[in-house]
C-alpha positions in Angstrom: 99.7 21.8 -10.8 103.0 20.4 -12.8 104.7 19.3 -9.7 102.2 17.6 -8.3 101.7 15.2 -11.2 105.5 14.5 -11.4 105.3 11.4 -9.4 102.5 9.9 -11.9 104.7 11.0 -14.7 107.6 9.0 -13.3 105.4 5.7 -13.2 104.2 6.1 -16.5 107.9 5.5 -18.2 108.6 1.9 -19.6 109.9 -0.5 -17.3 108.9 1.1 -14.1 106.8 -0.8 -11.8 103.7 0.5 -10.9 102.6 0.1 -7.2 99.3 2.2 -5.8 100.2 2.7 -2.6 99.2 5.6 0.4 101.7 8.3 -0.9 100.4 7.9 -4.4 96.7 8.1 -3.3 97.3 11.2 -1.2 98.9 13.0 -4.1 95.9 11.9 -6.6 93.6 13.2 -4.1 95.6 16.5 -3.8 95.9 16.4 -7.5 92.2 16.1 -7.9 91.3 18.8 -5.3 93.6 21.4 -7.1 92.2 20.5 -10.7 88.5 20.8 -9.0 89.4 24.3 -7.3 91.0 25.8 -10.3 88.0 24.5 -12.5 85.8 26.2 -9.7 87.4 29.3 -9.7 87.3 30.0 -13.9 84.7 27.7 -15.2 80.9 27.3 -14.5 78.9 24.6 -15.6 75.8 25.9 -17.7 72.8 27.2 -16.3 70.0 27.7 -19.0 68.2 30.3 -16.6 71.5 32.8 -17.0 72.3 35.5 -19.3 74.5 33.7 -21.9 77.1 35.2 -24.3 78.6 33.4 -27.4 81.7 35.5 -28.4 82.8 34.5 -31.7 85.4 35.6 -34.3 86.9 34.8 -37.5 90.5 35.0 -39.0 92.2 33.5 -42.3 93.3 30.6 -40.6 90.8 29.7 -37.9 87.2 30.3 -36.0 86.9 30.4 -32.5 84.0 31.0 -29.8 84.1 31.5 -26.2 80.6 30.6 -23.8 80.5 32.9 -21.0 77.6 33.2 -18.4 76.5 36.1 -16.2 77.1 35.4 -12.7 77.4 38.7 -11.2 74.1 40.9 -10.1 74.9 43.9 -12.1 71.7 45.4 -14.0 71.6 45.2 -17.4 73.4 42.7 -20.0 76.2 44.3 -21.1 78.9 41.8 -21.8 81.5 41.9 -18.9 80.2 44.5 -16.9 82.4 43.7 -14.2 85.6 41.8 -13.7 84.1 38.7 -11.9 80.8 38.7 -13.2 81.1 36.7 -16.7 82.2 33.1 -16.2 83.5 30.7 -19.1 81.4 27.6 -19.6 82.6 26.3 -22.9 85.7 27.4 -25.3 86.5 26.0 -28.8 88.3 26.8 -32.0 89.4 25.1 -35.4 91.3 25.6 -37.9 89.1 26.7 -41.3 89.5 24.6 -44.2 91.7 26.0 -47.1 88.5 26.7 -49.2 87.5 29.0 -46.7 90.8 31.2 -46.7 89.3 32.9 -49.9 86.3 33.9 -47.7 85.0 37.6 -47.7 85.5 38.7 -44.0 81.4 38.9 -43.6 81.4 35.1 -44.5 83.9 34.1 -42.5 82.3 36.1 -39.4 78.9 34.3 -40.4 80.8 30.6 -40.4 82.1 31.6 -36.9 78.7 32.2 -35.7 77.2 29.0 -37.2 80.0 26.8 -36.1 80.0 28.2 -32.5 76.1 27.6 -32.5 76.7 24.1 -33.4 79.5 23.1 -31.4 77.5 24.8 -27.9 74.1 23.5 -29.3 73.8 21.2 -26.2 73.7 24.5 -24.5 72.2 27.0 -26.8 69.1 25.0 -28.2 66.3 26.5 -26.0 68.2 28.9 -24.5 66.1 32.3 -23.7 68.6 34.4 -22.8 71.5 34.1 -25.7 73.7 36.8 -27.0 75.8 36.4 -29.9 78.7 38.8 -29.8 80.8 39.7 -32.7 83.4 42.6 -33.5 82.3 43.2 -37.0 79.1 45.2 -37.4 77.6 43.7 -41.0 76.8 40.0 -39.2 74.3 42.5 -36.9 72.1 42.9 -40.2 72.4 39.3 -41.7 71.7 37.7 -38.4 68.9 40.1 -37.5 65.3 40.1 -39.2 66.7 39.7 -42.9 64.7 36.9 -44.4 66.5 34.3 -46.6 65.0 35.2 -49.5 66.6 38.8 -49.2 70.2 37.6 -49.1 71.6 37.4 -52.7 74.8 35.7 -51.2 74.2 32.0 -51.2 76.9 31.2 -48.8 75.6 33.9 -46.4 72.2 32.8 -47.0 72.9 28.8 -46.3 74.7 30.0 -43.2 71.8 31.9 -41.7 69.3 29.2 -42.5 71.6 27.0 -40.3 71.0 29.4 -37.4 67.2 29.2 -37.6 66.4 26.7 -34.9 68.4 29.0 -32.2 66.9 31.9 -30.6 69.5 34.7 -30.1 70.3 38.7 -30.5 73.1 39.8 -32.0 75.9 42.3 -30.4 78.8 44.1 -31.7 81.4 44.3 -28.9 84.5 46.7 -29.7 87.7 44.5 -30.7 89.4 45.6 -27.3 86.9 43.7 -25.5 86.6 40.5 -27.8 90.4 39.7 -27.2 89.1 36.1 -26.2 87.3 34.9 -29.3 89.9 36.8 -31.3 93.0 34.7 -29.6 91.2 31.2 -30.1 90.5 32.2 -34.3 94.0 32.7 -34.9 95.3 29.7 -32.7 93.0 27.1 -33.3 93.2 23.6 -32.1 90.8 21.1 -33.9 91.0 19.9 -37.3 89.0 21.7 -40.5 87.6 18.3 -41.3 85.9 18.1 -37.6 83.0 19.8 -38.6 80.1 19.2 -40.7 79.5 23.1 -41.3 81.9 23.2 -44.2 
């Protein structure tokens, strides 16, 4: 893809005259087709009728998520039942605010769940087939049927309250199957101030 874009980069250099001719138009159309093909191979548009999995993770430096949807005909809802069945719909990450460096792992994992739901809210609100996948077991209890009054930790209580408008079930995924979310949490891209969840 980088080779196809080289002529465009040359045109953007200061002092270079810009002429849109047949050659550039042909390269533009080829580049467009290549991008569309790459997207069609790996990324899918969200379909609210499909089983959806939001895989989240937290690290001391960041939080991240991958939103996947099931496109295979395998029975059941096991995450990644086959190599090509679950397709990427949305990915996000951000650095954690320095205050959050002191978070206990359970609080950090809960923050990752809340942040992912907020960032993907346009897909998740009203979604009846949502699975939240985490690689730590303690969040399963917090986000299950525990009522807000029964959560003594005010940070966890506030985070759980922010999820009340979503309908989902929690699922534990072994760390070896959770590399995607783990990777984006350890190598975040967005600024910590870009979220109002802090």
